[in-house]
C-alpha positions in Angstrom: 60.7 118.5 142.9 61.2 115.4 144.9 63.6 113.9 142.3 65.4 117.2 142.0 65.9 117.5 145.7 67.3 114.0 145.9 69.9 114.5 143.1 70.8 117.9 144.6 71.6 116.1 147.8 73.6 113.5 145.9 75.7 116.2 144.2 76.2 118.0 147.5 77.3 114.8 149.3 79.7 113.6 146.5 82.8 115.5 147.7 82.1 114.3 151.2 81.9 110.7 150.0 85.3 111.1 148.2 86.9 112.3 151.4 85.1 110.0 153.8 85.4 106.7 151.9 89.0 106.1 152.9 87.8 106.0 156.5 85.5 103.2 155.7 88.4 101.2 154.2 90.5 102.1 157.3 87.8 100.9 159.6 87.6 97.6 157.7 91.3 97.1 157.8 91.5 97.9 161.6 88.5 95.7 162.3 90.1 92.6 160.8 93.4 93.5 162.5 91.5 93.4 165.8 90.0 89.9 165.2 86.8 90.7 163.3 85.8 88.7 160.3 84.9 90.5 157.0 81.2 89.8 157.7 81.5 91.2 161.3 83.2 94.4 160.1 80.6 95.1 157.4 77.7 94.2 159.6 79.0 96.6 162.3 79.4 99.3 159.8 75.9 98.9 158.4 74.2 98.9 161.8 76.3 101.3 163.8 77.4 103.7 161.1 79.4 106.2 163.2 83.0 106.4 162.1 84.6 107.5 165.4 82.5 105.1 167.5 83.3 102.2 165.1 87.0 102.9 165.6 86.6 103.0 169.4 84.5 99.8 169.4 86.9 97.7 167.5 89.8 98.8 169.7 87.9 97.8 172.8 86.8 94.5 171.3 90.4 93.8 170.4 91.4 94.4 174.0 88.8 92.0 175.4 87.0 94.7 177.3 83.7 94.0 179.1 80.6 94.5 176.8 79.0 97.1 179.1 82.1 99.2 179.1 82.2 99.0 175.3 78.6 100.3 175.1 79.4 103.1 177.6 82.5 104.1 175.8 80.7 104.3 172.4 78.0 106.4 174.1 80.7 108.8 175.4 82.1 109.2 171.9 78.7 109.5 170.3 77.4 112.0 172.9 77.8 114.7 170.3 75.0 113.1 168.3 72.5 114.0 171.0 73.5 117.6 170.5 73.3 117.2 166.7 69.8 115.7 167.0 68.6 118.5 169.2 70.1 121.1 166.9 68.5 119.9 163.6 65.1 118.9 165.1 63.8 122.4 164.3 64.6 121.8 160.7 62.9 118.4 160.3 59.7 118.9 162.3 57.7 118.5 159.1 59.2 115.0 158.4 56.9 112.0 159.1 57.8 109.7 162.1 59.3 107.1 159.7 61.3 109.8 158.0 62.6 111.0 161.3 63.8 107.5 162.2 65.8 107.3 159.0 67.0 110.9 159.4 68.5 110.4 162.8 70.0 107.0 161.9 71.9 108.6 159.0 72.9 111.7 161.1 76.7 111.8 161.0 79.1 114.7 161.3 79.1 115.9 157.6 75.3 115.4 157.5 74.8 117.6 160.5 77.2 120.3 159.2 75.6 120.5 155.8 72.0 120.5 157.2 72.9 123.5 159.4 74.7 125.4 156.6 71.8 124.8 154.2 69.3 126.1 156.8 71.5 129.2 157.4 71.3 129.9 153.7 67.5 129.8 153.9 67.3 126.7 151.7 64.5 124.2 152.5 65.5 121.0 154.3 63.4 118.3 152.5 63.6 114.6 153.4 64.6 113.7 149.8 67.5 116.2 149.8 68.6 114.8 153.2 68.3 111.2 151.9 70.3 111.9 148.7 73.1 113.6 150.7 73.2 110.7 153.2 73.0 107.8 150.8 75.9 108.9 148.6 78.0 108.7 151.7 76.4 105.7 153.4 76.5 103.2 150.5 80.1 103.8 149.5 81.1 103.7 153.2 79.8 100.1 153.4 81.5 99.1 150.1 84.8 100.6 151.2 84.5 98.8 154.6 84.3 95.5 152.7 87.3 96.4 150.6 89.3 97.4 153.6 88.4 94.3 155.5 89.0 92.0 152.6 92.3 93.5 151.4 93.4 95.2 154.6 95.9 92.5 155.5 97.9 93.3 152.4 98.9 96.7 153.9 100.0 95.4 157.3 99.6 97.7 160.3 97.6 100.8 159.1 99.2 102.9 161.9 102.7 102.2 160.6 101.9 104.3 157.5 100.0 107.0 159.3 96.4 106.2 158.2 95.2 106.6 161.8 95.7 110.4 161.6 93.1 110.8 158.8 90.2 110.8 161.2 91.4 113.8 163.4 92.2 115.7 160.2 88.7 115.0 158.9 87.1 116.3 162.2 89.3 119.4 162.1 88.0 120.2 158.6 84.4 120.0 159.8 85.1 122.3 162.8 86.8 124.9 160.6 83.7 124.9 158.4 81.9 126.8 161.2 84.7 129.3 161.8 82.6 132.3 160.6 80.1 131.8 163.4 80.0 134.2 166.3 82.1 133.1 169.3 83.6 130.2 167.3 87.2 130.8 168.4 86.6 130.9 172.2 84.3 127.9 172.2 86.7 125.8 170.1 89.6 126.9 172.3 87.9 126.0 175.6 86.7 122.7 174.2 90.2 121.8 173.0 91.9 122.7 176.3 89.2 120.9 178.3 89.4 117.8 176.0 93.3 117.6 176.3 93.1 118.1 180.1 90.5 115.4 180.4 92.5 113.0 178.2 95.3 113.2 180.7 93.2 113.2 183.9 90.2 111.0 183.0 91.3 109.2 179.8 89.8 108.2 176.5 87.0 108.2 175.3 85.5 110.5 178.0 87.7 113.4 176.9 85.4 113.8 173.8 82.3 114.4 175.8 84.0 116.5 178.5 85.4 118.8 175.8 82.0 119.1 174.2 80.3 120.0 177.5 83.0 122.6 178.3 82.3 124.3 174.9 78.5 124.2 175.5 78.8 125.8 178.9 80.9 128.6 177.5 78.6 129.2 174.6 75.7 129.4 177.0 77.5 132.0 179.1 78.6 134.2 176.2 76.2 137.0 175.0 74.1 136.4 172.0 75.2 138.2 168.8 73.4 141.4 168.1 70.6 141.2 165.6 70.6 144.0 162.9 68.0 146.6 163.7 65.2 147.1 161.2 65.5 150.4 159.3 63.3 153.1 160.5 60.7 154.2 157.9 57.8 156.6 157.8 55.4 153.6 158.1 57.1 152.4 161.3 56.9 155.9 162.8 53.2 156.2 162.0 
């Protein structure tokens, strides 16, 4: 059962790996473009492992920003992971403490999305399924980071050929994956408007967290979806 769960996770994560791997290469290329060595780029990818935050980090490093501001900015971008952690905690209560440490380290956007969808389908969230899904994304990500860092200088400025738009498109696909949920449209709309407004008023990367908080506040105010009523039977009446 353990082995089957692991390979089921690997199979489920394979399409995500195919779509996410180019971002690892993009990060490696951008990291070297901002003054990182190949080792620095791969080491950051192994230890931080959070695509959007890695992008923000290298941009700030390249602009010689103060270290405390870099940490604070990465926290702002990764604030959503606090929400992810709170959301999936109910699904991983049965994990051991060590397993939970591994779980939350590997918790990235597609991992969260698939965990929630699997739970909604009533399928068990086992550690080995989670690990299989995570590792098929994590390991190739590091390899692609190395390739991007090593060969990235051959393609010149990645922005010049539009590679920088891949990340927003990727995030949009994750958001659309939840479009059948109740109140999805108003929450996404409010989050988007708040994020765009914050981008112009406060600036990046704070607009990410502000947009998320606006969506959370609206979701908390909206009525909960109606639960289907249980059918009335003779046993219930008695």
